[in-house]
All heavy atoms as an XYZ file, in Angstrom:
803
protein
N       0.840     -1.186      0.000
C       0.000      0.000     -0.002
C       0.867      1.241      0.004
O       1.841      1.338      0.729
C      -0.871     -0.010      1.252
C      -1.713      1.212      1.365
S      -2.456      1.283      2.998
C      -2.110      2.976      3.302
N       0.534      2.173     -0.797
C       1.252      3.429     -0.893
C       0.757      4.362      0.203
O      -0.422      4.560      0.369
C       0.997      4.036     -2.264
C       1.957      5.150     -2.595
O       2.900      5.347     -1.801
O       1.751      5.806     -3.618
N       1.676      4.931      0.963
C       1.293      5.805      2.071
C       1.791      7.212      1.814
O       2.246      7.905      2.705
C       1.843      5.263      3.419
C       1.301      6.061      4.570
C       1.505      3.806      3.595
N       1.699      7.670      0.584
C       2.088      9.028      0.276
C       1.007      9.970      0.743
O      -0.143      9.598      0.919
C       2.301      9.165     -1.228
C       3.515      8.426     -1.720
C       3.741      8.623     -3.184
O       3.265      9.629     -3.739
O       4.392      7.770     -3.789
N       1.354     11.214      0.945
C       0.359     12.186      1.371
C       0.281     12.260      2.879
O       1.153     11.810      3.601
N      -0.820     12.833      3.338
C      -1.014     13.047      4.755
C      -1.282     11.748      5.492
O      -2.124     10.968      5.086
C      -2.194     13.992      4.981
C      -2.018     15.352      4.373
C      -1.309     16.247      5.310
C      -1.236     17.652      4.705
N      -0.511     18.550      5.504
N      -0.524     11.555      6.563
C      -0.753     10.398      7.434
C      -0.871     10.893      8.860
O      -0.498     12.012      9.186
C       0.398      9.379      7.346
O       1.597      9.981      7.793
C       0.565      8.831      5.944
N      -1.410     10.014      9.689
C      -1.565     10.328     11.097
C      -1.227      9.078     11.885
O      -1.475      7.965     11.435
C      -2.999     10.828     11.401
C      -3.094     11.343     12.812
C      -4.007      9.753     11.109
C      -4.354     12.141     13.080
N      -0.645      9.274     13.049
C      -0.311      8.128     13.896
C      -1.506      7.783     14.764
O      -2.176      8.648     15.319
C       0.893      8.474     14.777
N      -1.778      6.496     14.844
C      -2.735      5.981     15.814
C      -1.936      5.092     16.756
O      -0.991      4.428     16.352
C      -3.901      5.218     15.156
C      -4.785      6.138     14.357
C      -3.423      4.085     14.286
N      -2.301      5.156     18.027
C      -1.487      4.418     18.993
C      -2.364      3.681     19.998
O      -3.549      3.966     20.136
C      -0.535      5.355     19.732
O      -1.260      6.301     20.463
N      -1.723      2.737     20.680
C      -2.394      1.947     21.693
C      -1.366      1.470     22.694
O      -0.171      1.387     22.373
C      -3.096      0.749     21.066
N      -1.827      1.167     23.865
C      -0.973      0.554     24.891
C      -1.057     -0.955     24.705
O      -2.142     -1.528     24.634
C      -1.481      0.927     26.283
C      -1.353      2.403     26.599
C       0.093      2.833     26.836
O       0.886      2.100     27.433
N       0.431      4.001     26.356
N       0.098     -1.606     24.598
C       0.154     -3.061     24.470
C       1.081     -3.630     25.533
O       1.915     -2.909     26.095
C       0.627     -3.508     23.067
C      -0.340     -3.042     21.989
C       2.026     -3.024     22.758
N       0.944     -4.925     25.780
C       1.832     -5.574     26.743
C       3.276     -5.437     26.282
O       3.567     -5.424     25.084
C       1.480     -7.055     26.878
C       0.129     -7.293     27.517
O      -0.382     -6.364     28.190
O      -0.393     -8.399     27.356
N       4.172     -5.369     27.257
C       5.591     -5.169     26.921
C       6.128     -6.301     26.057
O       6.946     -6.052     25.159
C       6.406     -4.989     28.187
C       6.098     -3.684     28.875
S       7.224     -3.131     30.181
C       7.383     -4.529     31.218
N       5.692     -7.537     26.264
C       6.194     -8.644     25.452
C       5.705     -8.550     23.999
O       6.427     -8.937     23.078
C       5.844    -10.010     26.067
C       4.355    -10.215     26.313
O       3.609     -9.226     26.366
O       3.948    -11.375     26.448
N       4.511     -8.021     23.789
C       4.005     -7.804     22.427
C       4.860     -6.773     21.716
O       5.291     -6.963     20.568
C       2.534     -7.354     22.449
C       1.638     -8.401     23.092
C       2.050     -6.933     21.073
C       1.405     -9.629     22.263
N       5.121     -5.670     22.406
C       5.962     -4.616     21.796
C       7.372     -5.130     21.517
O       7.936     -4.846     20.450
C       6.012     -3.399     22.712
C       6.781     -2.220     22.093
C       6.651     -1.008     22.983
N       7.284      0.153     22.409
C       8.439      0.660     22.828
N       9.097      0.091     23.809
N       8.934      1.737     22.267
N       7.921     -5.897     22.432
C       9.261     -6.448     22.218
C       9.293     -7.340     20.985
O      10.230     -7.272     20.190
C       9.705     -7.217     23.456
N       8.255     -8.167     20.818
C       8.188     -9.038     19.638
C       8.105     -8.221     18.356
O       8.746     -8.549     17.345
C       6.977     -9.982     19.753
N       7.333     -7.133     18.385
C       7.224     -6.272     17.215
C       8.563     -5.641     16.855
O       8.959     -5.610     15.691
C       6.187     -5.181     17.460
C       4.738     -5.602     17.451
C       3.852     -4.463     17.952
C       4.322     -6.024     16.056
N       9.258     -5.117     17.855
C      10.539     -4.473     17.592
C      11.582     -5.473     17.103
O      12.394     -5.165     16.233
C      11.024     -3.685     18.806
C      10.420     -2.310     18.856
C       9.133     -2.115     19.352
C      11.087     -1.200     18.350
C       8.559     -0.850     19.373
C      10.523      0.056     18.358
C       9.262      0.217     18.877
O       8.678      1.476     18.875
N      11.553     -6.678     17.647
C      12.483     -7.720     17.201
C      12.228     -8.063     15.739
O      13.165     -8.162     14.946
C      12.345     -8.969     18.087
O      12.694     -8.611     19.428
C      13.258    -10.083     17.610
N      10.971     -8.243     15.386
C      10.612     -8.569     14.006
C      10.939     -7.415     13.059
O      11.492     -7.653     11.981
C       9.117     -8.907     13.923
C       8.621     -9.389     12.575
C       9.364    -10.647     12.122
C       7.129     -9.649     12.640
N      10.667     -6.210     13.467
C      10.982     -5.055     12.616
C      12.486     -4.954     12.382
O      12.920     -4.704     11.253
C      10.454     -3.767     13.265
N      13.253     -5.169     13.430
C      14.706     -5.097     13.293
C      15.203     -6.188     12.355
O      16.048     -5.940     11.489
C      15.380     -5.221     14.650
C      16.853     -5.046     14.614
C      17.462     -5.047     16.002
C      18.963     -4.840     15.927
N      19.568     -4.831     17.261
N      14.656     -7.398     12.493
C      15.063     -8.507     11.648
C      14.729     -8.236     10.175
O      15.465     -8.648      9.280
C      14.399     -9.802     12.119
N      13.609     -7.560      9.944
C      13.180     -7.263      8.574
C      13.697     -5.902      8.092
O      13.346     -5.477      6.984
C      11.649     -7.333      8.481
C      11.127     -8.716      8.676
C       9.642     -8.804      8.451
O       8.986     -7.868      8.001
N       9.073     -9.958      8.772
N      14.464     -5.248      8.912
C      15.037     -3.939      8.591
C      13.973     -2.945      8.168
O      14.053     -2.304      7.110
C      16.118     -4.073      7.521
C      17.284     -4.880      8.020
C      18.377     -4.993      7.024
C      19.475     -5.809      7.667
N      20.380     -6.399      6.802
N      12.948     -2.847      8.988
C      11.838     -1.956      8.733
C      11.377     -1.351     10.060
O      12.000     -1.582     11.089
C      10.692     -2.698      7.996
O       9.745     -1.735      7.562
C      10.010     -3.731      8.874
N      10.300     -0.610     10.011
C       9.750      0.021     11.213
C       8.518     -0.744     11.686
O       7.823     -1.373     10.870
C       9.376      1.467     10.929
C      10.575      2.331     10.549
C      10.139      3.693     10.177
N       9.360      3.605      8.939
C       9.226      4.560      8.065
N       9.798      5.713      8.274
N       8.528      4.397      6.972
N       8.228     -0.635     12.956
C       7.052     -1.268     13.515
C       5.803     -0.772     12.788
O       4.894     -1.538     12.467
C       6.960     -1.021     15.046
C       5.605     -1.439     15.586
C       8.070     -1.762     15.749
N       5.755      0.507     12.526
C       4.588      1.075     11.835
C       4.374      0.412     10.476
O       3.250      0.116     10.090
C       4.773      2.587     11.659
O       3.653      3.159     11.043
N       5.459      0.120      9.770
C       5.361     -0.517      8.453
C       4.856     -1.967      8.575
O       4.188     -2.465      7.676
C       6.689     -0.486      7.730
C       7.123      0.924      7.389
O       6.245      1.793      7.228
O       8.352      1.164      7.295
N       5.174     -2.616      9.681
C       4.686     -3.979      9.914
C       3.185     -3.979     10.240
O       2.454     -4.875      9.815
C       5.415     -4.623     11.105
C       6.876     -4.979     10.933
C       7.420     -5.496     12.261
C       7.042     -6.039      9.858
N       2.754     -2.982     10.983
C       1.375     -2.954     11.460
C       0.373     -2.366     10.470
O      -0.813     -2.684     10.524
C       1.291     -2.178     12.763
C       2.029     -2.815     13.951
C       1.923     -1.924     15.163
C       1.495     -4.203     14.229
N       0.845     -1.504      9.577
C      -0.075     -0.857      8.635
C      -0.935     -1.865      7.858
O      -2.164     -1.707      7.788
C       0.691      0.062      7.691
C      -0.225      0.962      6.859
C       0.548      1.997      6.062
N       1.405      2.788      6.911
C       2.749      2.671      6.944
N       3.371      1.831      6.166
N       3.457      3.438      7.744
N      -0.362     -2.944      7.287
C      -1.205     -3.902      6.562
C      -2.235     -4.592      7.476
O      -3.334     -4.915      7.029
C      -0.206     -4.929      6.013
C       1.104     -4.233      6.014
C       1.059     -3.254      7.147
N      -1.905     -4.782      8.731
C      -2.836     -5.401      9.683
C      -4.030     -4.480      9.897
O      -5.193     -4.905      9.875
C      -2.120     -5.694     11.030
C      -3.112     -6.149     12.089
C      -1.003     -6.715     10.848
N      -3.756     -3.207     10.067
C      -4.809     -2.217     10.273
C      -5.676     -2.094      8.995
O      -6.912     -2.083      9.082
C      -4.228     -0.840     10.668
C      -5.292      0.247     10.653
C      -3.548     -0.937     12.028
N      -5.039     -2.001      7.860
C      -5.788     -1.848      6.618
C      -6.651     -3.077      6.322
O      -7.770     -2.948      5.841
C      -4.818     -1.576      5.462
C      -3.986     -0.288      5.638
S      -4.948      1.187      6.034
C      -5.713      1.498      4.461
N      -6.155     -4.265      6.634
C      -6.952     -5.483      6.439
C      -8.191     -5.481      7.342
O      -9.274     -5.907      6.935
C      -6.096     -6.728      6.692
N      -8.022     -5.017      8.574
C      -9.158     -4.950      9.495
C     -10.206     -3.968      8.992
O     -11.418     -4.238      9.060
C      -8.699     -4.555     10.884
N      -9.755     -2.838      8.476
C     -10.697     -1.843      7.935
C     -11.452     -2.466      6.752
O     -12.658     -2.329      6.647
C      -9.943     -0.564      7.504
C      -9.414      0.165      8.735
C     -10.857      0.328      6.672
C      -8.466      1.295      8.428
N     -10.702     -3.154      5.895
C     -11.308     -3.767      4.707
C     -12.333     -4.858      5.080
O     -13.404     -4.945      4.502
C     -10.213     -4.381      3.844
C     -10.478     -4.257      2.369
C      -9.264     -4.711      1.572
O      -8.311     -3.919      1.447
O      -9.304     -5.849      1.090
N     -11.985     -5.683      6.059
C     -12.860     -6.803      6.438
C     -13.991     -6.393      7.368
O     -15.013     -7.060      7.438
C     -12.039     -7.910      7.116
O     -11.660     -7.514      8.439
N     -13.760     -5.307      8.109
C     -14.745     -4.872      9.076
C     -14.771     -5.711     10.338
O     -15.653     -5.585     11.177
N     -13.783     -6.570     10.488
C     -13.714     -7.465     11.647
C     -12.685     -6.971     12.658
O     -11.618     -6.504     12.289
C     -13.368     -8.875     11.212
C     -14.441     -9.503     10.357
C     -14.095    -10.917      9.939
O     -13.212    -11.539     10.546
O     -14.720    -11.396      8.977
N     -13.056     -7.105     13.922
C     -12.163     -6.716     15.011
C     -12.070     -7.882     15.989
O     -13.095     -8.371     16.443
C     -12.711     -5.470     15.758
C     -11.847     -5.128     16.956
C     -12.801     -4.291     14.809
N     -10.856     -8.338     16.285
C     -10.724     -9.421     17.248
C     -11.095     -8.961     18.661
O     -11.132     -7.767     18.938
C      -9.260     -9.818     17.170
C      -8.567     -8.622     16.629
C      -9.579     -7.892     15.771
N     -11.349     -9.906     19.516
C     -11.637     -9.587     20.908
C     -10.396     -9.000     21.549
O      -9.272     -9.481     21.348
C     -12.058    -10.854     21.652
C     -12.536    -10.606     23.040
C     -13.058    -11.874     23.687
O     -13.668    -12.694     22.980
O     -12.848    -12.012     24.905
N     -10.589     -7.959     22.329
C      -9.458     -7.308     22.997
C      -8.939     -8.236     24.092
O      -9.709     -8.798     24.860
C      -9.897     -5.986     23.610
C      -8.745     -5.213     24.225
C      -9.194     -3.896     24.822
O     -10.367     -3.558     24.780
O      -8.298     -3.210     25.345
N      -7.618     -8.406     24.168
C      -7.062     -9.260     25.217
C      -7.280     -8.628     26.593
O      -7.383     -7.409     26.709
C      -5.569     -9.332     24.877
C      -5.307     -8.108     24.063
C      -6.591     -7.802     23.337
N      -7.357     -9.455     27.619
C      -7.528     -8.901     28.960
C      -6.333     -8.049     29.352
O      -5.201     -8.326     28.948
C      -7.655    -10.116     29.857
C      -7.177    -11.271     29.045
C      -7.253    -10.885     27.603
N      -6.599     -7.026     30.124
C      -5.516     -6.142     30.558
C      -5.129     -6.497     31.981
O      -5.964     -6.581     32.871
C      -5.963     -4.679     30.498
C      -4.935     -3.712     31.033
C      -3.736     -3.530     30.348
C      -5.129     -3.043     32.221
C      -2.769     -2.664     30.836
C      -4.164     -2.171     32.713
C      -2.998     -1.991     32.027
O      -2.031     -1.152     32.508
N      -3.846     -6.728     32.176
C      -3.313     -7.051     33.501
C      -2.307     -5.949     33.845
O      -1.190     -5.930     33.313
C      -2.647     -8.403     33.494
C      -2.100     -8.791     34.867
O      -2.169     -7.982     35.819
O      -1.610     -9.925     34.987
N      -2.677     -5.002     34.717
C      -1.778     -3.893     35.016
C      -0.442     -4.325     35.630
O       0.538     -3.600     35.546
C      -2.575     -3.030     36.011
C      -3.669     -3.894     36.504
C      -3.919     -4.948     35.483
N      -0.389     -5.503     36.180
C       0.878     -5.988     36.764
C       1.895     -6.304     35.673
O       3.100     -6.297     35.930
C       0.637     -7.235     37.609
C      -0.206     -6.937     38.843
C      -0.595     -8.200     39.536
N      -1.469     -8.934     38.612
C      -1.905    -10.155     38.803
N      -1.555    -10.825     39.858
N      -2.712    -10.730     37.920
N       1.429     -6.601     34.473
C       2.357     -6.922     33.366
C       2.978     -5.678     32.769
O       4.028     -5.735     32.140
C       1.637     -7.699     32.280
C       1.223     -9.066     32.749
C       0.611     -9.837     31.645
N       1.667    -10.148     30.674
C       1.479    -10.819     29.559
N       0.280    -11.233     29.264
N       2.458    -11.061     28.732
N       2.304     -4.562     32.918
C       2.800     -3.317     32.351
C       2.461     -3.206     30.880
O       2.267     -4.187     30.189
N       2.337     -1.974     30.421
C       2.045     -1.748     29.011
C       2.864     -0.561     28.517
O       3.290      0.287     29.296
C       0.561     -1.504     28.791
O       0.148     -0.337     29.434
N       3.078     -0.575     27.231
C       3.878      0.469     26.589
C       3.168      0.857     25.279
O       2.438      0.064     24.701
C       5.299     -0.008     26.311
C       6.109     -0.136     27.590
C       5.315     -1.322     25.559
N       3.416      2.075     24.794
C       2.732      2.485     23.575
C       3.367      1.896     22.316
O       4.555      1.645     22.257
C       2.900      4.013     23.588
C       4.142      4.249     24.389
C       4.196      3.141     25.392
N       2.514      1.692     21.345
C       2.950      1.316     20.012
C       2.093      2.149     19.052
O       0.923      2.407     19.323
C       2.819     -0.206     19.757
C       1.391     -0.655     19.744
C       3.523     -0.621     18.474
N       2.703      2.588     17.951
C       1.974      3.462     17.022
C       2.161      2.983     15.588
O       3.158      2.342     15.250
C       2.485      4.886     17.155
N       1.178      3.299     14.787
C       1.244      3.015     13.352
C       0.715      4.235     12.603
O      -0.271      4.839     13.013
C       0.444      1.740     12.995
C      -0.995      1.830     13.434
C       0.523      1.440     11.510
N       1.420      4.628     11.560
C       0.983      5.749     10.730
C       0.085      5.229      9.608
O       0.458      4.281      8.938
C       2.165      6.506     10.163
C       2.971      7.210     11.256
C       3.873      8.273     10.690
N       3.127      9.437     10.256
C       2.691     10.413     11.049
N       2.888     10.352     12.333
N       2.052     11.454     10.549
N      -1.052      5.852      9.477
C      -2.015      5.478      8.426
C      -2.476      6.736      7.710
O      -2.420      7.829      8.272
C      -3.232      4.708      8.997
C      -2.792      3.364      9.592
C      -3.986      5.532     10.004
N      -2.969      6.590      6.488
C      -3.533      7.760      5.794
C      -4.711      8.319      6.608
O      -5.369      7.593      7.352
C      -4.014      7.181      4.461
C      -3.209      5.944      4.255
C      -2.971      5.405      5.640
N      -4.962      9.611      6.442
C      -6.041     10.256      7.189
C      -7.365      9.539      6.981
O      -8.152      9.385      7.924
C      -6.157     11.721      6.774
C      -5.003     12.633      7.179
C      -5.172     14.017      6.570
C      -4.870     12.708      8.668
N      -7.639      9.114      5.764
C      -8.898      8.433      5.460
C      -9.003      7.119      6.230
O     -10.070      6.712      6.667
C      -9.059      8.159      3.968
C      -9.041      9.397      3.094
C      -7.612      9.912      2.805
O      -6.633      9.116      2.864
O      -7.478     11.100      2.534
N      -7.872      6.432      6.354
C      -7.852      5.159      7.084
C      -8.086      5.397      8.580
O      -8.736      4.581      9.243
C      -6.537      4.432      6.873
N      -7.606      6.500      9.092
C      -7.837      6.812     10.503
C      -9.327      6.996     10.762
O      -9.870      6.510     11.739
C      -7.046      8.076     10.898
C      -7.410      8.704     12.249
C      -7.218      7.727     13.390
N      -7.341      8.330     14.692
C      -8.478      8.486     15.367
N      -9.613      8.113     14.842
N      -8.473      9.013     16.573
N      -9.985      7.687      9.867
C     -11.429      7.893     10.016
C     -12.180      6.567      9.868
O     -13.111      6.289     10.600
C     -11.943      8.916      9.001
C     -13.428      9.166      9.073
C     -13.948      9.620     10.435
O     -13.180     10.177     11.247
O     -15.142      9.412     10.690
N     -11.763      5.741      8.918
C     -12.390      4.430      8.730
C     -12.186      3.557      9.967
O     -13.087      2.826     10.386
C     -11.833      3.755      7.490
N     -11.009      3.640     10.570
C     -10.723      2.893     11.799
C     -11.583      3.390     12.947
O     -12.112      2.613     13.737
C      -9.235      2.998     12.144
C      -8.728      2.109     13.270
C      -8.962      0.638     12.957
C      -7.242      2.360     13.494
N     -11.803      4.692     13.019
C     -12.672      5.273     14.041
C     -14.097      4.756     13.877
O     -14.750      4.361     14.832
C     -12.657      6.798     13.997
C     -13.391      7.440     15.170
C     -13.702      8.900     14.926
N     -14.618      9.123     13.816
C     -15.935      8.844     13.826
N     -16.498      8.318     14.890
N     -16.673      9.084     12.756
N     -14.562      4.715     12.641
C     -15.922      4.231     12.367
C     -16.037      2.739     12.675
O     -17.060      2.281     13.205
C     -16.298      4.513     10.917
C     -16.495      5.988     10.640
C     -16.739      6.299      9.173
O     -16.807      5.404      8.329
N     -16.866      7.577      8.844
N     -15.003      1.984     12.349
C     -14.989      0.554     12.661
C     -15.073      0.340     14.156
O     -15.832     -0.489     14.652
C     -13.719     -0.089     12.083
C     -13.518     -1.573     12.374
C     -14.617     -2.408     11.722
C     -12.165     -2.022     11.870
N     -14.274      1.108     14.897
C     -14.283      1.003     16.355
C     -15.665      1.343     16.909
O     -16.205      0.611     17.753
C     -13.216      1.927     16.949
N     -16.245      2.407     16.418
C     -17.573      2.822     16.884
C     -18.623      1.750     16.585
O     -19.500      1.476     17.410
C     -17.968      4.148     16.248
N     -18.521      1.125     15.432
C     -19.463      0.085     15.057
C     -19.374     -1.120     15.985
O     -20.339     -1.874     16.135
C     -19.224     -0.360     13.607
N     -18.229     -1.285     16.599
C     -18.026     -2.385     17.542
C     -18.113     -1.912     18.998
O     -17.698     -2.623     19.912
C     -16.675     -3.065     17.286
C     -16.688     -3.913     16.059
N     -16.454     -3.410     14.801
C     -16.936     -5.235     15.885
C     -16.557     -4.377     13.920
N     -16.847     -5.493     14.540
N     -18.589     -0.690     19.188
C     -18.752     -0.167     20.548
C     -17.447      0.072     21.264
O     -17.344     -0.131     22.489
N     -16.441      0.500     20.518
C     -15.125      0.675     21.104
C     -14.492      1.982     20.639
O     -15.171      2.824     20.036
C     -14.219     -0.519     20.711
O     -13.029     -0.516     21.442
N     -13.214      2.148     20.939
C     -12.455      3.312     20.497
C     -11.219      2.815     19.731
O     -10.849      1.647     19.830
C     -12.020      4.196     21.688
C     -13.230      4.826     22.361
C     -11.191      3.428     22.690
N     -10.624      3.699     18.969
C      -9.508      3.351     18.106
C      -8.372      2.663     18.860
O      -7.842      1.641     18.417
C      -8.982      4.578     17.339
C      -7.685      4.282     16.630
C     -10.034      5.074     16.349
N      -7.994      3.178     19.994
C      -6.855      2.608     20.712
C      -7.123      1.160     21.147
O      -6.223      0.309     21.100
C      -6.484      3.464     21.925
O      -7.566      3.527     22.842
N      -8.346      0.863     21.528
C      -8.664     -0.511     21.937
C      -8.715     -1.453     20.750
O      -8.306     -2.612     20.834
C      -9.967     -0.547     22.712
C      -9.812      0.041     24.086
C     -11.027     -0.124     24.904
N     -10.708      0.224     26.274
C     -11.464     -0.090     27.299
N     -12.594     -0.745     27.114
N     -11.102      0.266     28.489
N      -9.220     -0.958     19.631
C      -9.233     -1.781     18.419
C      -7.811     -2.053     17.970
O      -7.456     -3.180     17.628
C     -10.057     -1.102     17.296
C      -9.834     -1.772     15.950
C     -11.534     -1.094     17.678
N      -6.954     -1.032     17.994
C      -5.555     -1.221     17.606
C      -4.878     -2.205     18.537
O      -4.143     -3.088     18.093
C      -4.818      0.115     17.567
C      -3.368      0.036     17.104
C      -3.264     -0.548     15.701
C      -2.727      1.419     17.160
N      -5.122     -2.101     19.835
C      -4.549     -3.050     20.797
C      -4.953     -4.468     20.462
O      -4.128     -5.401     20.469
C      -4.988     -2.672     22.210
C      -4.596     -3.657     23.280
C      -5.087     -3.170     24.656
N      -5.244     -4.214     25.625
C      -4.275     -4.828     26.259
N      -3.024     -4.483     26.011
N      -4.517     -5.778     27.146
N      -6.214     -4.662     20.168
C      -6.718     -5.997     19.814
C      -6.064     -6.515     18.533
O      -5.639     -7.689     18.465
C      -8.237     -5.980     19.676
N      -5.960     -5.665     17.525
C      -5.354     -6.068     16.251
C      -3.895     -6.445     16.406
O      -3.433     -7.465     15.888
C      -5.500     -4.941     15.226
C      -6.901     -4.643     14.735
C      -6.900     -3.366     13.894
C      -7.473     -5.809     13.958
N      -3.158     -5.613     17.126
C      -1.715     -5.849     17.326
C      -1.515     -7.125     18.128
O      -0.696     -7.977     17.760
C      -1.060     -4.646     18.010
C       0.359     -4.973     18.443
C      -1.088     -3.424     17.099
N      -2.233     -7.269     19.211
C      -2.082     -8.448     20.057
C      -2.399     -9.722     19.302
O      -1.666    -10.713     19.406
C      -2.969     -8.340     21.308
O      -2.560     -7.252     22.091
N      -3.465     -9.708     18.543
C      -3.851    -10.899     17.772
C      -2.808    -11.211     16.707
O      -2.431    -12.368     16.516
C      -5.210    -10.705     17.138
C      -5.683    -11.932     16.360
C      -7.127    -11.796     15.957
C      -7.651    -12.902     15.088
N      -7.170    -14.242     15.311
N      -2.323    -10.202     16.011
C      -1.346    -10.414     14.955
C      -0.079    -11.051     15.509
O       0.509    -11.941     14.890
C      -1.010     -9.104     14.259
N       0.344    -10.623     16.673
C       1.579    -11.150     17.258
C       1.364    -12.537     17.859
O       2.151    -13.443     17.626
C       2.136    -10.180     18.315
C       3.291    -10.819     19.077
C       2.592     -8.894     17.636
N       0.292    -12.725     18.607
C       0.099    -14.001     19.306
C      -0.340    -15.116     18.381
O      -0.003    -16.276     18.603
C      -0.903    -13.854     20.468
O      -2.135    -13.345     19.968
C      -0.366    -12.931     21.528
N      -1.113    -14.826     17.327
C      -1.575    -15.866     16.415
C      -0.443    -16.499     15.633
O      -0.422    -17.686     15.394
C      -2.609    -15.313     15.432
C      -3.989    -15.252     16.021
O      -4.147    -15.609     17.198
O      -4.918    -14.855     15.285
N       0.477    -15.701     15.204
C       1.509    -16.198     14.290
C       2.919    -16.207     14.899
O       3.860    -16.548     14.209
C       1.541    -15.321     13.030
C       0.222    -15.223     12.314
C      -0.104    -16.495     11.601
C      -1.390    -16.272     10.803
N      -1.884    -17.449     10.199
N       3.036    -15.761     16.122
C       4.373    -15.651     16.689
C       5.114    -14.482     16.041
O       6.316    -14.357     16.156
N       4.392    -13.651     15.368
C       4.943    -12.487     14.677
C       3.795    -11.832     13.947
O       2.655    -12.293     14.030
N       4.035    -10.781     13.234
C       2.961    -10.082     12.550
C       2.530    -10.855     11.327
O       3.351    -11.225     10.490
C       3.401     -8.662     12.181
C       2.332     -7.940     11.374
C       3.717     -7.856     13.424
N       1.220    -11.134     11.264
C       0.675    -11.833     10.112
C       0.751    -10.927      8.901
O       0.521     -9.731      9.006
C      -0.770    -12.217     10.406
N       1.037    -11.499      7.778
C       1.103    -10.705      6.543
C      -0.099    -10.937      5.687
O      -0.726    -11.906      5.725
C       2.357    -11.035      5.786
C       3.563    -10.601      6.579
C       4.764    -10.568      5.715
C       5.889    -10.093      6.611
N       7.057     -9.800      6.079
């Protein structure tokens, strides 16, 4: 997907082990975390499906992760979240967590 033009970052708090896995994979592929996650976000927008958000355990700690998407995709993600009774950050957390835990890395 071409990401020329105006983009905006969307972010979410994820478990530290999820973020560590993302950064390890990004480093191995010589790319950025945002570039790994963008196709995951765009596929969710296209399908209209949102996985169940993983339970939050404050004892595990969480850290931010962000992905840059086109402005139109940000609005589509907001609408998708609203349709599922949620907010963008929680939808992104669910997408990221599922992508990492399902495949042991980001699904392509």
